[in-house]
C-alpha positions in Angstrom: -99.4 -152.8 -28.1 -102.4 -154.6 -29.2 -102.4 -158.4 -28.4 -102.8 -159.4 -32.1 -99.8 -157.3 -33.2 -97.7 -158.5 -30.1 -98.3 -162.3 -31.1 -97.6 -161.4 -34.8 -94.2 -159.8 -34.0 -93.4 -162.9 -31.6 -94.1 -165.4 -34.4 -92.2 -163.1 -37.0 -89.1 -162.9 -34.5 -89.2 -166.8 -34.0 -89.5 -167.3 -37.7 -86.8 -165.1 -38.8 -84.3 -166.8 -36.2 -84.5 -169.7 -38.7 -82.0 -169.5 -41.2 -84.0 -171.6 -43.8 -86.7 -168.9 -43.6 -84.1 -166.2 -44.8 -82.8 -168.6 -47.6 -86.2 -169.8 -49.0 -88.0 -166.5 -48.6 -85.6 -164.2 -49.8 -82.1 -165.5 -50.9 -83.1 -168.5 -53.2 -85.7 -166.8 -55.3 -83.3 -163.9 -56.0 -80.5 -166.3 -56.7 -82.7 -168.4 -59.2 -83.9 -165.2 -60.8 -80.2 -164.0 -61.2 -79.1 -167.4 -62.8 -82.1 -167.3 -65.1 -81.3 -163.8 -66.1 -77.6 -164.7 -66.9 -78.8 -167.9 -68.8 -81.3 -166.4 -70.9 -79.8 -162.9 -71.2 -78.0 -163.7 -74.5 -81.3 -164.9 -76.0 -82.7 -161.5 -75.7 -80.3 -160.1 -78.3 -79.3 -163.1 -80.6 -76.1 -162.8 -82.8 -74.1 -165.3 -84.4 -71.0 -165.8 -86.9 -71.5 -167.5 -90.1 -69.2 -168.2 -93.0 -69.7 -168.6 -96.9 -67.7 -171.2 -98.8 -68.0 -170.0 -102.4 -67.2 -172.9 -104.9 -69.1 -171.0 -107.7 -67.4 -167.7 -108.1 -70.3 -166.5 -110.1 -72.2 -163.1 -110.0 -75.4 -164.7 -108.1 -73.1 -166.4 -105.5 -71.4 -163.0 -104.9 -74.8 -161.5 -104.4 -75.6 -163.9 -101.7 -72.4 -162.9 -99.9 -73.3 -159.2 -100.2 -76.9 -160.2 -99.0 -75.6 -161.7 -95.8 -73.5 -158.4 -95.3 -76.2 -156.0 -95.8 -76.8 -153.3 -93.2 -79.9 -154.8 -92.3 -78.2 -158.1 -90.9 -75.3 -156.4 -89.1 -77.2 -156.9 -85.8 -77.9 -160.5 -86.6 -74.9 -162.1 -87.8 -71.2 -161.6 -88.7 -69.7 -163.1 -91.8 -66.4 -164.8 -91.3 -63.8 -166.1 -93.7 -62.8 -169.7 -94.0 -60.4 -171.6 -96.3 -62.9 -174.1 -97.6 -65.6 -176.4 -96.7 -63.5 -178.7 -94.5 -62.7 -175.7 -92.4 -66.3 -174.5 -92.3 -67.5 -177.7 -91.0 -64.7 -177.9 -88.3 -65.6 -174.4 -87.0 -69.1 -175.2 -87.1 -68.4 -178.4 -85.1 -66.4 -176.7 -82.4 -68.8 -173.8 -82.0 -66.7 -171.1 -83.7 -69.3 -170.6 -86.3 -73.0 -170.7 -85.6 -73.6 -171.8 -89.3 -71.9 -172.0 -92.7 -73.1 -171.9 -96.2 -71.6 -173.9 -99.1 -72.4 -172.6 -102.6 -71.9 -175.4 -105.1 -70.1 -174.8 -108.5 -72.3 -173.9 -111.4 -74.7 -172.4 -109.0 -74.9 -168.9 -110.9 -75.2 -170.7 -114.1 -78.1 -172.8 -113.1 -79.8 -169.9 -111.8 -79.4 -167.8 -114.9 -80.6 -170.9 -117.0 -83.9 -171.0 -115.0 -82.9 -174.1 -112.8 -81.4 -174.2 -109.4 -78.6 -175.9 -107.4 -79.2 -175.8 -103.7 -77.1 -174.0 -101.2 -76.0 -176.2 -98.3 -76.4 -175.1 -94.8 -73.9 -176.6 -92.4 -75.2 -176.3 -88.7 -74.7 -177.9 -85.5 -77.3 -179.7 -83.2 -75.8 -177.5 -80.3 -76.9 -174.3 -82.1 -80.5 -174.8 -83.2 -81.4 -171.1 -83.2 -78.6 -170.2 -85.3 -79.3 -173.1 -87.8 -82.8 -171.9 -88.0 -81.8 -168.5 -88.6 -79.3 -169.5 -91.4 -81.8 -171.7 -93.2 -84.4 -168.9 -93.1 -82.0 -166.4 -94.6 -80.9 -168.9 -97.3 -84.7 -169.4 -98.1 -85.4 -165.7 -98.2 -82.4 -165.4 -100.9 -83.6 -168.3 -102.9 -87.4 -167.2 -102.7 -86.3 -163.8 -104.3 -84.1 -165.5 -106.9 -87.4 -167.6 -107.8 -89.4 -164.4 -108.0 -86.9 -163.1 -110.5 -86.9 -166.1 -112.6 -90.7 -166.1 -112.5 -90.8 -162.4 -113.7 -88.4 -163.2 -116.3 -90.4 -166.3 -117.7 -93.5 -164.1 -117.8 -92.0 -161.3 -119.7 -90.6 -163.8 -122.3 -93.9 -165.4 -122.6 -95.4 -162.0 -123.1 -93.2 -161.3 -126.1 -89.8 -160.2 -124.7 -87.1 -161.2 -127.1 -84.6 -163.9 -125.6 -81.7 -161.6 -125.9 -83.2 -159.3 -123.2 -83.3 -162.1 -120.7 -80.0 -161.1 -119.0 -81.0 -157.3 -118.8 -84.5 -158.4 -117.6 -83.1 -160.5 -114.9 -80.8 -157.7 -113.7 -83.7 -155.3 -113.7 -86.0 -157.7 -111.9 -83.2 -158.5 -109.2 -83.1 -154.8 -108.2 -86.9 -154.6 -107.6 -88.5 -155.3 -104.1 -91.3 -157.6 -103.6 -94.6 -155.7 -104.1 -96.0 -157.1 -100.8 -93.8 -156.8 -97.9 -94.2 -157.0 -94.0 -93.5 -153.6 -92.4 -92.6 -153.3 -88.6 -95.3 -151.4 -86.9 -95.4 -150.6 -83.2 -98.1 -152.9 -81.6 -98.0 -151.4 -78.1 -96.8 -154.7 -76.7 -93.2 -155.4 -75.3 -91.1 -158.6 -75.4 -91.5 -160.8 -72.3 -87.9 -161.4 -71.0 -87.1 -164.6 -69.2 -86.2 -162.7 -65.9 -89.5 -161.0 -66.0 -91.3 -164.3 -66.0 -89.1 -166.2 -63.7 -88.8 -163.6 -61.1 -92.2 -163.6 -60.1 -92.5 -167.3 -60.7 -89.7 -168.2 -58.5 -90.7 -165.5 -55.9 -94.2 -167.1 -55.6 -92.9 -170.6 -55.5 -90.5 -170.0 -52.5 -93.2 -167.8 -50.9 -95.3 -171.0 -50.7 -92.7 -172.7 -48.5 -94.0 -170.6 -45.8 -97.1 -172.7 -45.7 -94.9 -175.5 -44.1 -93.3 -173.0 -41.8 -96.4 -171.8 -40.3 -98.2 -174.9 -39.9 -95.1 -176.6 -38.4 -94.8 -173.7 -35.9 -98.4 -174.2 -34.9 -97.7 -177.8 -34.1 -94.6 -177.1 -32.3 -96.2 -174.5 -30.0 -99.0 -177.0 -29.2 -97.0 -179.6 -28.4 -94.9 -177.1 -26.1 -97.9 -176.0 -24.3 -97.7 -172.3 -25.6 -101.1 -172.5 -27.4 -102.9 -173.8 -24.3 -101.4 -171.0 -22.1 -102.4 -168.3 -24.6 -105.9 -169.8 -25.1 -106.5 -169.5 -21.3 -105.3 -165.9 -21.2 -107.8 -163.2 -21.4 -106.8 -162.9 -25.2 -108.8 -165.8 -26.4 -108.1 -168.3 -29.2 -109.5 -165.7 -31.7 -106.6 -163.3 -31.1 -104.0 -165.9 -31.1 -105.3 -167.1 -34.6 -105.5 -163.4 -36.0 -101.7 -162.8 -34.6 -100.4 -165.8 -36.5 -102.4 -165.0 -39.5 -100.9 -161.6 -39.5 -97.5 -162.8 -39.2 -97.8 -165.3 -42.0 -99.2 -162.4 -44.2 -96.3 -159.9 -43.2 -93.8 -162.6 -44.0 -95.3 -163.5 -47.4 -95.8 -160.1 -48.5 -92.3 -159.1 -47.5 -90.7 -162.0 -49.2 -92.4 -161.6 -52.6 -92.1 -157.8 -52.2 -88.4 -158.1 -51.6 -88.0 -160.4 -54.8 -90.0 -157.9 -56.9 -88.0 -154.9 -55.8 -84.6 -156.5 -56.0 -85.1 -158.3 -59.2 -86.6 -155.1 -60.8 -83.6 -153.1 -59.7 -80.9 -155.4 -60.1 -81.9 -157.7 -63.0 -84.3 -155.4 -64.9 -87.4 -157.6 -64.4 -90.5 -156.0 -65.4 -93.4 -156.7 -63.1 -95.8 -154.0 -64.1 -97.0 -151.0 -62.7 -96.2 -150.8 -58.9 -99.6 -150.1 -57.5 -101.0 -153.0 -59.3 -98.1 -155.2 -58.4 -98.4 -154.3 -54.7 -102.2 -155.3 -54.9 -101.1 -158.8 -56.5 -98.3 -159.3 -53.8 -101.0 -158.6 -51.0 -103.6 -160.8 -52.5 -100.8 -163.7 -52.8 -100.0 -163.2 -49.2 -103.8 -163.5 -48.1 -103.8 -166.7 -50.0 -100.7 -167.8 -48.1 -102.7 -167.2 -44.8 -105.7 -169.4 -46.1 -103.6 -172.1 -47.3 -101.6 -172.2 -44.0 -104.9 -172.4 -42.0 -106.3 -175.0 -44.1 -103.1 -177.3 -43.7 -103.5 -176.8 -39.8 -107.1 -177.8 -39.9 -106.3 -181.0 -42.0 -103.2 -182.0 -40.3 -103.1 -183.8 -36.9 -99.3 -183.9 -36.3 -96.4 -181.9 -37.4 -95.2 -184.5 -39.7 -98.7 -184.5 -41.5 -98.6 -180.8 -41.8 -95.2 -180.7 -43.5 -96.4 -183.5 -45.9 -99.6 -181.8 -46.8 -97.7 -178.4 -47.1 -95.5 -180.0 -49.5 -98.4 -181.6 -51.6 -100.1 -178.2 -51.8 -96.9 -176.2 -52.6 -95.6 -178.6 -55.4 -99.0 -179.1 -56.7 -99.8 -175.4 -57.0 -96.4 -174.5 -58.8 -96.6 -177.5 -61.1 -100.1 -176.6 -62.3 -99.6 -172.9 -62.3 -96.7 -172.8 -64.5 -93.9 -171.7 -62.3 -91.3 -173.8 -63.9 -92.3 -173.4 -67.6 -93.7 -170.6 -69.8 -97.5 -171.4 -69.4 -98.1 -170.0 -72.9 -96.0 -172.7 -74.3 -97.9 -175.5 -72.4 -100.6 -177.7 -73.7 -104.1 -176.4 -73.6 -105.0 -178.7 -70.6 -102.2 -177.3 -68.6 -103.3 -173.8 -69.4 -106.8 -174.6 -68.3 -105.6 -176.1 -64.9 -103.5 -173.2 -64.4 -106.6 -171.1 -63.7 -107.5 -173.3 -60.6 -104.4 -171.9 -59.1 -103.8 -168.6 -57.5 -100.0 -168.4 -58.8 -101.3 -169.3 -62.2 -103.7 -166.3 -62.2 -100.8 -164.2 -60.6 -98.4 -165.2 -63.4 -101.0 -164.4 -66.0 -101.4 -160.8 -64.7 -97.6 -160.4 -64.1 -96.9 -161.5 -67.8 -99.6 -159.3 -69.3 -98.3 -156.2 -67.5 -94.7 -156.9 -68.4 -95.9 -157.3 -72.1 -97.3 -153.8 -71.9 -101.1 -154.6 -71.3 -103.0 -151.8 -69.3 -103.4 -152.3 -65.8 -107.0 -153.4 -66.2 -105.5 -156.6 -67.4 -104.9 -157.5 -63.8 -108.4 -157.0 -62.4 -109.7 -160.5 -63.1 -106.5 -162.3 -62.2 -106.6 -160.2 -58.9 -110.1 -161.1 -58.3 -109.3 -164.8 -58.9 -106.5 -164.7 -56.3 -108.5 -162.9 -53.8 -111.5 -165.6 -54.3 -109.1 -168.4 -53.9 -107.9 -166.8 -50.6 -111.5 -166.4 -49.3 -112.2 -169.9 -50.4 -109.5 -171.5 -48.6 -110.1 -169.3 -45.5 -113.7 -170.2 -45.6 -112.9 -174.1 -45.7 -110.5 -173.7 -42.7 -113.1 -171.8 -40.9 -115.6 -174.5 -41.5 -113.2 -177.1 -40.2 -112.0 -175.2 -37.2 -113.7 -177.8 -35.1 -111.1 -180.2 -35.9 -108.4 -177.9 -34.3 -110.5 -177.0 -31.2 -111.2 -180.5 -30.6 -107.6 -181.6 -30.3 
């Protein structure tokens, strides 16, 4: 067996005997991805219950109830029956209803006369999405009524007899708006929460290997293992290569396992497998470079743990591992491009959204450049390690 491989296998065996390595590298990211999938799964298929309190009992008020029960809205909401406004308020408050509408008395007469009486939307602060949907539906219905009123007034101004107002209103109410938004396939897919947070958490926990690797280096140095290996025919170069290979394999196995399990078990979409493999391997190379950099900067095991923690949390905070980077301020999105995980998340989300594989080329090159840059700095500072 080649000495480099033997050293790598020895390091991997030692590392995998540590239970925290299994937890942080494999169990924790999968558990977090599962919890996020459960927490956000309902948001992917929104549905709520509403009620209509009809205090008007007019034709237009009845039309609003029919509008809410139309086939186009069956997948969005269910209309429930309540005894009155007090009952509706109570059910909105306890969460039985997402929202409720109160149509005031005289609503139909006011609309017919060309005026208006507002529909009251009852909502809870605990159901903000349902409240927004309920208000949007009420605004859509009233906008249609305003369009009917405008068309009738225009007809009367053009010479239509006042006796024909009711017939004109009835005819206008059955017409669709001349300009409407029609759904068309855009080639993009909806980015689900688990498809974002699975790679985000997988990358985050993979970076904890920086602390494992650097701490292991100082433990072996204090135990005299490194000195014995250095004086052997292997040379320090083979020792460093073996330890780097162990870090690379562990990082790739950790993130690769998260990608595979989250895709099969939770439906996460990472993108085309060949591109995902390339990004995982590039991030594993970054892990090697960062570990080597920490070893060259630190002088003790405690310093190595501190520097590794600063680098890990600094990268994940700037890279957008905890929040959707697309919703972050412009400054944060710009800073995320200085991190390998930020570029990798950009690639994973683009691929999950239906972008072609070429969308990952620039992020992949950026991750590789970061890996090369950290490795180069560590190489230039190698004298600090050899002089200890």
